[in-house]
SEMISE-339219 format. One record per residue: residue in one letter; x, y, z of N, C-alpha, C, CB in turn. Coordinates in steps of 0.2 Angstrom, whole numbers, padded with zeros to 4 digits, always signed. Glycine has a CB too. Example, Ala and Ser with C-alpha at 12.3 -4.5 7.8 and 13.67 -1.06 7.14 Angstrom:
<sites>
a+0066-0028+0039+0062-0022+0039+0066-0016+0039+0057-0022+0045;s+0064-0011+0035+0068-0005+0036+0064+0000+0039+0070-0003+0029;
</sites>
This chain:
<sites>
m+0473+0616+0549+0470+0610+0553+0467+0613+0559+0476+0605+0554;t+0461+0610+0561+0458+0612+0567+0460+0609+0573+0450+0610+0566;p+0459+0612+0579+0461+0609+0585+0458+0602+0586+0459+0613+0591;h+0452+0600+0583+0449+0594+0584+0454+0588+0580+0442+0593+0581;v+0457+0590+0575+0461+0586+0571+0467+0584+0575+0463+0588+0564;w+0470+0590+0578+0476+0589+0582+0475+0584+0588+0479+0596+0584;l+0470+0585+0591+0468+0581+0597+0467+0574+0595+0462+0584+0600;a+0463+0573+0589+0462+0566+0586+0469+0563+0585+0458+0566+0580;i+0474+0566+0582+0480+0563+0580+0484+0561+0587+0484+0568+0576;g+0483+0566+0592+0487+0565+0598+0484+0558+0602+0486+0571+0603;a+0477+0558+0602+0474+0552+0605+0475+0546+0601+0466+0554+0605;g+0475+0546+0595+0477+0540+0591+0484+0538+0592+0475+0541+0583;g+0488+0543+0592+0495+0542+0593+0497+0538+0599+0499+0548+0592;a+0493+0541+0605+0494+0537+0611+0492+0530+0611+0490+0541+0617;l+0487+0529+0608+0484+0522+0607+0489+0517+0603+0477+0522+0604;g+0491+0520+0597+0495+0517+0593+0502+0515+0596+0496+0520+0586;a+0505+0520+0600+0511+0519+0603+0511+0514+0608+0514+0525+0606;m+0505+0514+0612+0505+0509+0617+0504+0502+0614+0498+0510+0622;a+0500+0501+0609+0499+0495+0605+0506+0492+0603+0494+0496+0600;r+0510+0497+0600+0516+0495+0597+0521+0492+0603+0520+0501+0594;h+0521+0496+0608+0525+0493+0614+0522+0486+0616+0524+0498+0620;g+0516+0485+0617+0513+0479+0619+0515+0473+0614+0506+0479+0619;v+0515+0475+0607+0517+0470+0602+0524+0468+0603+0515+0472+0595;s+0528+0473+0604+0535+0472+0604+0537+0468+0610+0539+0479+0604;r+0534+0470+0616+0535+0466+0622+0533+0459+0621+0532+0469+0628;l+0527+0458+0618+0525+0451+0617+0530+0447+0612+0518+0451+0614;c+0532+0450+0607+0537+0447+0602+0543+0445+0606+0538+0451+0596;l+0546+0450+0610+0552+0449+0614+0551+0443+0618+0554+0455+0618;y+0545+0442+0622+0544+0437+0626+0543+0430+0622+0537+0438+0630;l+0540+0430+0617+0538+0424+0613+0544+0422+0609+0532+0425+0609;l+0548+0426+0606+0553+0425+0601+0560+0426+0602+0551+0428+0594;g+0561+0430+0608+0568+0431+0610+0571+0438+0607+0572+0426+0609;p+0577+0440+0610+0580+0446+0608+0584+0446+0602+0583+0448+0614;n+0585+0440+0598+0590+0440+0593+0589+0443+0587+0592+0433+0592;f+0582+0445+0586+0580+0448+0580+0574+0453+0581+0578+0442+0575;p+0574+0458+0578+0569+0463+0579+0562+0461+0577+0571+0470+0576;w+0559+0456+0580+0553+0453+0578+0547+0458+0579+0551+0447+0581;g+0548+0462+0584+0542+0466+0586+0542+0472+0581+0544+0470+0593;t+0547+0475+0579+0547+0480+0574+0544+0477+0567+0554+0483+0572;l+0547+0471+0565+0544+0468+0559+0537+0467+0559+0548+0462+0558;t+0535+0464+0565+0527+0463+0566+0523+0469+0565+0526+0459+0573;v+0525+0474+0569+0521+0480+0569+0521+0483+0562+0523+0485+0574;n+0526+0483+0558+0526+0486+0552+0522+0483+0547+0534+0487+0549;a+0523+0476+0547+0519+0472+0542+0512+0472+0544+0521+0464+0542;a+0510+0471+0550+0503+0471+0552+0500+0478+0551+0502+0469+0560;g+0504+0483+0553+0501+0490+0552+0500+0492+0545+0506+0495+0555;s+0504+0489+0541+0503+0491+0533+0497+0487+0531+0509+0488+0529;f+0496+0481+0533+0489+0477+0532+0483+0481+0534+0490+0470+0535;v+0483+0483+0540+0478+0487+0543+0477+0493+0540+0479+0488+0551;m+0482+0497+0538+0481+0503+0534+0477+0502+0528+0488+0506+0532;g+0479+0496+0524+0475+0495+0518+0468+0494+0520+0478+0488+0515;l+0466+0490+0525+0459+0489+0527+0456+0496+0529+0459+0484+0533;v+0459+0500+0532+0456+0506+0535+0455+0511+0529+0461+0510+0540;i+0460+0511+0524+0459+0516+0518+0453+0514+0514+0465+0516+0514;v+0452+0507+0513+0446+0505+0509+0440+0506+0513+0447+0497+0508;w+0440+0505+0520+0434+0507+0524+0432+0514+0524+0435+0504+0531;l+0437+0518+0524+0436+0525+0524+0433+0528+0518+0442+0529+0526;s+0436+0525+0512+0434+0527+0506+0427+0525+0504+0439+0524+0500;r+0425+0519+0507+0418+0516+0506+0413+0519+0510+0418+0509+0506;h+0415+0522+0515+0410+0525+0520+0411+0533+0521+0411+0522+0527;e+0412+0536+0515+0412+0543+0514+0405+0546+0516+0415+0545+0507;p+0405+0552+0518+0411+0556+0520+0413+0555+0527+0409+0564+0520;q+0419+0555+0528+0422+0554+0535+0425+0561+0537+0428+0549+0535;s+0425+0562+0544+0428+0569+0546+0435+0568+0545+0425+0570+0553;a+0438+0574+0545+0445+0575+0544+0448+0572+0551+0448+0582+0543;a+0445+0573+0556+0448+0571+0563+0448+0563+0563+0443+0573+0568;m+0442+0560+0560+0442+0553+0560+0448+0550+0556+0435+0550+0558;r+0449+0552+0550+0454+0550+0546+0461+0551+0549+0454+0554+0539;a+0462+0557+0552+0468+0558+0555+0469+0554+0561+0469+0565+0557;f+0464+0553+0565+0465+0548+0571+0467+0541+0569+0458+0548+0575;l+0464+0538+0564+0466+0532+0562+0472+0531+0558+0460+0529+0558;t+0473+0535+0553+0479+0534+0549+0486+0538+0552+0478+0537+0542;v+0485+0544+0553+0491+0547+0556+0492+0546+0563+0490+0555+0555;g+0487+0545+0567+0488+0544+0574+0489+0537+0576+0482+0546+0578;v+0484+0533+0576+0484+0526+0578+0490+0522+0574+0478+0522+0577;l+0489+0522+0567+0493+0518+0563+0500+0521+0562+0490+0517+0556;g+0500+0528+0562+0507+0531+0562+0511+0530+0568+0506+0539+0561;a+0508+0529+0573+0512+0528+0580+0513+0520+0580+0508+0531+0586;f+0509+0516+0578+0509+0509+0578+0515+0507+0574+0503+0505+0576;t+0516+0509+0568+0521+0507+0564+0527+0512+0565+0519+0507+0556;t+0533+0509+0564+0539+0513+0566+0545+0513+0562+0540+0511+0573;f+0545+0517+0557+0551+0517+0552+0557+0519+0555+0549+0521+0546;s+0557+0523+0560+0564+0525+0563+0566+0520+0567+0562+0532+0567;t+0562+0516+0571+0565+0510+0574+0567+0505+0569+0559+0507+0579;f+0563+0504+0564+0565+0499+0559+0572+0501+0556+0560+0499+0553;s+0574+0507+0555+0580+0509+0553+0586+0508+0558+0580+0517+0551;l+0584+0509+0564+0589+0508+0569+0591+0501+0570+0587+0511+0576;d+0585+0497+0570+0586+0489+0570+0590+0487+0564+0579+0486+0570;a+0589+0489+0558+0593+0487+0553+0601+0489+0553+0591+0490+0546;v+0602+0495+0556+0609+0497+0557+0612+0493+0563+0610+0504+0558;a+0608+0491+0568+0611+0487+0573+0612+0480+0571+0606+0488+0579;l+0608+0477+0567+0609+0470+0565+0616+0470+0561+0603+0468+0561;y+0617+0475+0556+0623+0476+0552+0629+0476+0557+0622+0481+0547;r+0628+0481+0562+0634+0482+0566+0636+0476+0571+0633+0488+0570;d+0630+0473+0574+0631+0468+0579+0631+0460+0576+0626+0469+0584;r+0628+0459+0570+0628+0452+0568+0631+0452+0561+0620+0451+0567;t+0628+0451+0556+0631+0451+0549+0627+0455+0544+0631+0444+0547;a+0630+0457+0539+0627+0460+0533+0621+0456+0530+0632+0462+0527;m+0622+0449+0530+0616+0445+0528+0610+0445+0532+0619+0438+0527;i+0611+0445+0539+0605+0446+0543+0602+0452+0542+0607+0445+0550;a+0606+0458+0542+0603+0465+0541+0599+0465+0534+0609+0470+0541;a+0602+0462+0529+0599+0462+0523+0593+0458+0523+0604+0460+0517;s+0593+0453+0526+0587+0448+0527+0581+0452+0530+0588+0442+0530;y+0583+0456+0535+0578+0460+0539+0575+0465+0535+0581+0463+0545;l+0579+0469+0531+0577+0474+0526+0572+0471+0521+0583+0478+0523;l+0574+0466+0518+0570+0463+0513+0563+0461+0516+0574+0457+0509;a+0564+0457+0521+0557+0455+0524+0553+0460+0526+0559+0450+0530;s+0556+0466+0529+0552+0471+0531+0548+0475+0525+0556+0476+0535;v+0552+0476+0520+0549+0479+0514+0544+0475+0511+0554+0481+0509;l+0545+0468+0510+0541+0464+0506+0534+0463+0511+0544+0457+0505;l+0535+0461+0517+0529+0460+0521+0525+0466+0522+0532+0457+0528;s+0528+0472+0523+0524+0478+0524+0521+0480+0518+0529+0484+0526;v+0524+0480+0512+0520+0482+0506+0515+0477+0504+0526+0483+0500;g+0517+0470+0505+0513+0465+0504+0507+0465+0509+0516+0458+0505;g+0508+0467+0515+0502+0468+0520+0497+0473+0517+0505+0470+0526;l+0500+0479+0515+0496+0484+0512+0492+0482+0506+0500+0491+0511;v+0495+0479+0502+0491+0476+0496+0486+0471+0498+0496+0473+0491;a+0488+0467+0503+0483+0462+0505+0477+0465+0509+0486+0457+0510;g+0479+0470+0513+0473+0474+0516+0469+0477+0512+0476+0479+0521;l+0471+0480+0506+0467+0484+0501+0463+0478+0498+0471+0487+0496;a+0466+0473+0496+0462+0468+0492+0456+0465+0497+0466+0462+0490;l+0458+0463+0503+0453+0460+0507+0448+0466+0509+0456+0458+0514;g+0450+0472+0510+0445+0477+0511+0440+0478+0506+0449+0483+0513;r+0442+0478+0500+0438+0478+0494+0433+0473+0493+0442+0478+0487;h+0434+0467+0496+0430+0462+0496+0425+0461+0502+0433+0455+0494;a+0428+0463+0507+0424+0462+0514+0421+0468+0517+0429+0459+0519;i+0423+0474+0515+0421+0480+0518+0416+0483+0513+0426+0484+0520;
</sites>
């Protein structure tokens, strides 16, 4: 991997992490602290956008390795957050109930995978 790719990932990661923090703060403000809405939102939205980006990249070949890495590994990799998702699920189980934790797990998986499928489908038709 070239230095350009590493720099692209770092720059994209910084943007994605800041966007994730902004969405999480907004969700906390709008929806309150009783459910990890921010993590659910970034994972579902990020999966949808990943679908769009993959279609766009494949239809506009060739793309540089740096561009692909910037968007997928950097921006979207830092925007979505599986480690935070895992922590939220365990905290919900510990602090609330197994049913709330299970609901969060199910909603996260269905919305994130569904978002990716929807992004791919929309991207195929619109991009």
